[in-house]
Structures are given as C-alpha cells and as structure tokens.
C-alpha positions in Angstrom: -51.4 28.3 -27.7 -48.5 27.5 -25.5 -47.3 24.9 -28.0 -46.6 27.4 -30.7 -43.9 29.1 -28.5 -42.1 25.8 -27.6 -40.2 25.4 -30.8 -38.9 29.0 -30.5 -37.8 28.4 -27.0 -36.1 25.1 -27.9 -34.3 26.8 -30.8 -33.2 29.7 -28.5 -31.8 27.2 -26.0 -29.8 25.3 -28.7 -28.4 28.6 -30.1 -27.3 29.7 -26.6 -24.8 26.8 -26.5 -23.2 27.5 -29.9 -20.9 30.3 -28.7 -19.6 28.6 -25.6 -16.0 27.7 -26.6 -13.8 29.0 -29.4 -12.0 26.3 -31.5 -8.6 25.3 -30.3 -5.6 26.8 -32.1 -2.7 24.6 -33.0 0.8 25.8 -32.8 3.9 23.9 -33.9 7.3 24.5 -32.2 10.8 23.4 -32.8 12.6 23.1 -29.5 16.1 22.3 -28.2 17.8 19.3 -29.8 15.4 19.7 -32.8 12.5 18.4 -30.7 9.1 18.9 -32.4 6.3 20.1 -30.1 2.6 20.6 -31.0 0.4 22.7 -28.7 -3.4 23.3 -28.8 -4.7 26.4 -27.1 -8.3 27.1 -26.5 -8.1 30.1 -24.2 -8.7 28.1 -21.0 -6.0 25.4 -21.3 -3.1 24.1 -23.3 -2.9 20.5 -24.7 0.8 19.8 -25.1 1.6 16.8 -27.3 4.9 15.0 -26.3 6.2 11.8 -27.9 5.0 9.7 -25.0 2.0 11.6 -23.6 -0.2 14.6 -23.8 -0.2 17.2 -21.0 -3.3 19.3 -20.3 -2.5 22.4 -18.4 -4.9 25.1 -17.2 -4.2 28.7 -18.0 -3.0 30.9 -15.1 -3.0 34.7 -15.0 0.2 36.3 -16.3 1.2 39.9 -17.0 3.6 39.5 -19.9 2.5 36.4 -21.8 0.6 33.2 -21.4 1.3 30.8 -18.5 -0.1 27.3 -18.1 0.7 25.3 -14.9 -0.5 21.9 -13.7 -2.3 21.8 -10.4 0.6 20.0 -8.8 3.0 22.6 -10.3 5.2 19.8 -11.8 4.6 21.1 -15.4 4.8 24.6 -16.8 4.4 26.0 -20.2 5.2 29.7 -20.8 4.5 31.4 -24.1 5.3 34.9 -25.4 5.2 35.9 -29.0 6.8 33.1 -31.0 8.9 31.8 -28.1 7.9 29.2 -25.5 9.4 27.3 -22.6 8.2 23.9 -21.4 9.4 22.6 -18.0 8.3 19.1 -17.1 9.5 17.1 -14.2 10.0 13.3 -14.5 12.7 13.1 -17.2 11.8 15.8 -19.8 13.6 18.8 -18.1 13.3 22.2 -19.8 12.8 22.8 -23.5 13.2 26.2 -25.1 11.1 26.4 -28.3 10.4 28.7 -31.3 7.2 28.7 -33.2 7.4 27.3 -36.8 5.0 28.3 -39.6 
C-alpha cells in the first residue's frame, strides 16, 4: 500500500526542481571604440564575455537599475534601460555601452 504512493512522491519531488532558475537572457552591446560585449543575465548574476575572459558578477541591490559587483569590488557592471557601464581593473578600464538588437 505504501508503494503506490512512492511514484507520486518521486514525481512531485522532480517537479519541484523544475522552476528553480529562469533561463539566462543574452544581451549584446556595442561599447566605446566599437567594442562588442555579450552579457548573460539570469536574475542573480551577470556573465560578461570579454575577448580574453568571462566575468561572473553577483547582482547587488540598486534603486535605479541593475548593479553587479565582484566580491573584491574590482569589477562593476551597471545597467539601466539600453545603457550599460563596465568598469574593470587590470587593463580594461571603463566601457560605456549601448544595447544593440
């Protein structure tokens, strides 16, 4: 009698994990000096694809837009509307970007 309920419990457990994370949204930007930038946002973090590496920055609270900052505060990505700013230490400086369709 207990065995009849096990498949239902197993199915319920599997279904519970299905809604955990929304799919990442890809945004393409054109930045200063015609630099192309691709960003993936999933609500919790930003994956920023540069020519030589990928930055993964956690989202931080912000009142007027979206703000992503590395734990060591050496990398910052700000986004509001179709505009974004990427500040990276170690040679990349500051990029001002506009979203492209």
